[in-house]
N, C-alpha and C positions, 0 to 999 in steps of 0.2 A: 806636551807629549801626546803620542797617539794613545787611543783608548782600547781597553779590553772590556767587553760587555758580557755579563753572565745572565743566561736565561734559564730558569728552572721550570721543567715540565713535570706535571704530576703523574704522567703515564706515557707509555709508548703511543697509545692512541692519540693523546693530546699532541704529542710531538708531530705525528704524521699529519694531523689536521691543521696545525698552525705553521708548519715549517715554511711553506711557500709564501704565505702571507707575511710572515716575519721578515723574509728576505726581499720580497718583490712587491709587497702590498697587494693591490688588486690585479696585478699583471700575472702572466704565467711564468713558470720556471724557465730560466735562461741558462743554458749550460755554458760553463767557461768563465762566468763572472766571479763565482765563488769556488773555492777549493775546500774540501772537507777532510778531516782526519778523526778517526774514532779511537778513543783510548778507554781501557777497561776501568780506570779509576779517575774520578774528577780531581784527585790529588796529584796525579802524575803531571810532570812538567813537559813542555814541548822541547825535548832535547833529543839529539841524535843518538843512535846506538854507539857511535864512536865516542861521543862525549861521556856517555854513561860508563862505557868500558874502560876508558883511559882518563877518568876524572882526576886521578892522582898525579898525572903528568902536567908539567907547566906548558904554556902555549908553544914555546919553541920546540920542546921535545915532542909535542903532539904532531907538529908539522912533519918531522922526520919519521915518526911512527906511521903516519898515514901513507907516506911514500913507500915505506917498507911493506905495509899491508898490500898495497897495489902490486908491488914487485912480486911478492910471494903468490898472490892470487893468480896473476898472469902465468907464472911458472906452473902452478898446479893445473891450469886449464889448457896447457899446450896441446893435449891430445884431442881437444874438442874441435868441431868444425865451424865454429862461429866466425862471422865475417871479420876481416882484419880491421875494418873501421871501428869496431867495438874496442879492440885492444889498443888502438892508436889514439883513443879519446878517453881521458880520465873520467869524465862525467858518465859516459856510456858504460865504462868498466865498473864504476861505482854503482850505477843503477842496476846492472846485472847482479853484482855481488850482493847488493842490498837485499834482493829477493831470495837469496840463498844463505843468509846468515852472516855475511861479512859485515863487521862493524864499519859504518861509513859516516861521513859528515852530512849525508843527505837525510832529509826528513820526508817520509812518504805522505802524499796527499792524493785525493781522488776527486774527480769532477762529480761524483755521485754521493749525495748524502746518505743513500741507502747502503752503498758499499761501505762507507765509513761507519754506519751504524752496525753493520755486520761485524766488522773488525772489533768494534767496542764490545759488543755482547759476546762474541765468540772468544775473545781474549779473556773476558771476565770468567767464562767457563773454564778456560785453560788454567788460569791461576787460582781458581777457587774463590773469587770474590762474590760474596752473597749479600752484602749490605752496602748502603750508600748509593752513589750514582755513577753511571758511565758518562763519558763526555764525548760529544761530537763537536769538534772545533771547526769553526768556519772562518776562512781567510778571504778578505775582500781584495781581490787582485787589482782593483781600480785605484787603490791607495798607493800610487807610484812613488810617492816620497818615502815610503817604507819598503815596498817590495821592488827593489831594483838592484842591479849589481853595483851601481854607484853608491847606493845607501848602505850596502853591506849584506843584504839577504836577497838573493835572486830566485825567481821561479823558473825551474828547468822543465822542459818537455823533451823527453828522450824518445827517439823512434823505437817502436816495439818489435822491430825485426829481431828475431832470435830470442825474444823475451815475451813469451805468451802470457805470463803472469801480469806483466805491465799492461798489456793490451786488455785483458779481461777485467782488470781492476780500474780501468780508465785512469791510470796513474800519472801523477806529476810529482815533482819534488821541489822542496826549497833547499838551498845550499847557503850556509852562513859563512861569511868571512869576517866575523866580528869577534871581539873579545868576550862576548856574552855566552854563557853556558846554555841558555834556553831562549826561545823566541819571546816569551813573556817579558823578560828583562830588556831585551833589545827593543821591543815595541814601546815599552814605557819610556825608553830613552829618546825615541825619535821625536823630532820637533814638528808635530802635526796633531791637530785635535780631532782627526777622523777616527771612526771605529774601525780599526784594522783587523781585529780578531773578535769573534763571538764564541763563547763557551756554552754550549747547549747541554743541559744536564737532564738525564732520563734515569728513573729508578732502575737499578740493576735487577730488582725483583721481577721486572717485566721481561726478563731474558727469554723465557720460553715462548711468550706471545710474539716477541719481536723476531726471534729466529724462525718461528713457524711462518710468520708473514713474509719474511725475507726469502725463505725457501720457496714460497709460492710465487715470488717475483723472479725466481731463478738465480737468486744470490745466495750461494752456499759454498762450502769448502770445495766441492767438485768443480765449481765455476771459477772461483778466485785462485785456487791452486790446482790447475788442470794437469795433475800428475797422480801417481798412485797414492802419494801421501794425502792429497786432497780427497780422493775417493774414499780412503779409509776413514778420514775425519768426518766426511759427510755421512757415512754409514753410522758411525758412532753417535753423532749428534742426533740423527734421525731417530734412532732407537731410544736414546735417552729421553727425547721429547715425547715420543709415543708412549713411554712408560711413566711419564711424569717424574723422572728422576732429575734432580738438580745436583750437579757434581759438588763434592766436598774437597 
């Protein structure tokens, strides 16, 4: 079976210092080889919002429910001016809906470990997690026996036209067509001894340091959510960090 490796860092500073070496050795960072996903808790599974929302449904009912979601989403968006090629392509429609709260079978990833770190720490603030570790998951796209449509989980790159969030987040997706509820279970099932996933753990207590560093890099709510909601969240986090306030 394919392997999942866990790496525990003692601090955000240690994570920054060792990340590139962990992935590339003495070489430089190479964009596109790895995908990254940040999660506020190391205990959370790699499962889609659709699977979480409709976990009580059996597999057959989930298929029809997904089709119904797409149908209603398209009807609700009839007044928009988005290109027709988005509405005529299920993956593009799902990718757009994903960024605005629609439960989908897509799982968000990014080509940037720092964008992933931002989501991990900012989500920890949003849900009030103050102990334990955040997780930055790393997917090795070179393990083609695991990450392919033929195997059951494919990596999708959707054009960012009409979806500025996707562009700013350097976003990609995985889409699963397997009976497994999370990627961890799927990877363990695959007949390959390669490391397909790495789970990098960083103390959630380093939240303030991490978000301050990421803001200095230009990675903040105003950047990844380039609308009024993002600007409001950016202002909130900036003031909380400046006052040394950790949310409860």
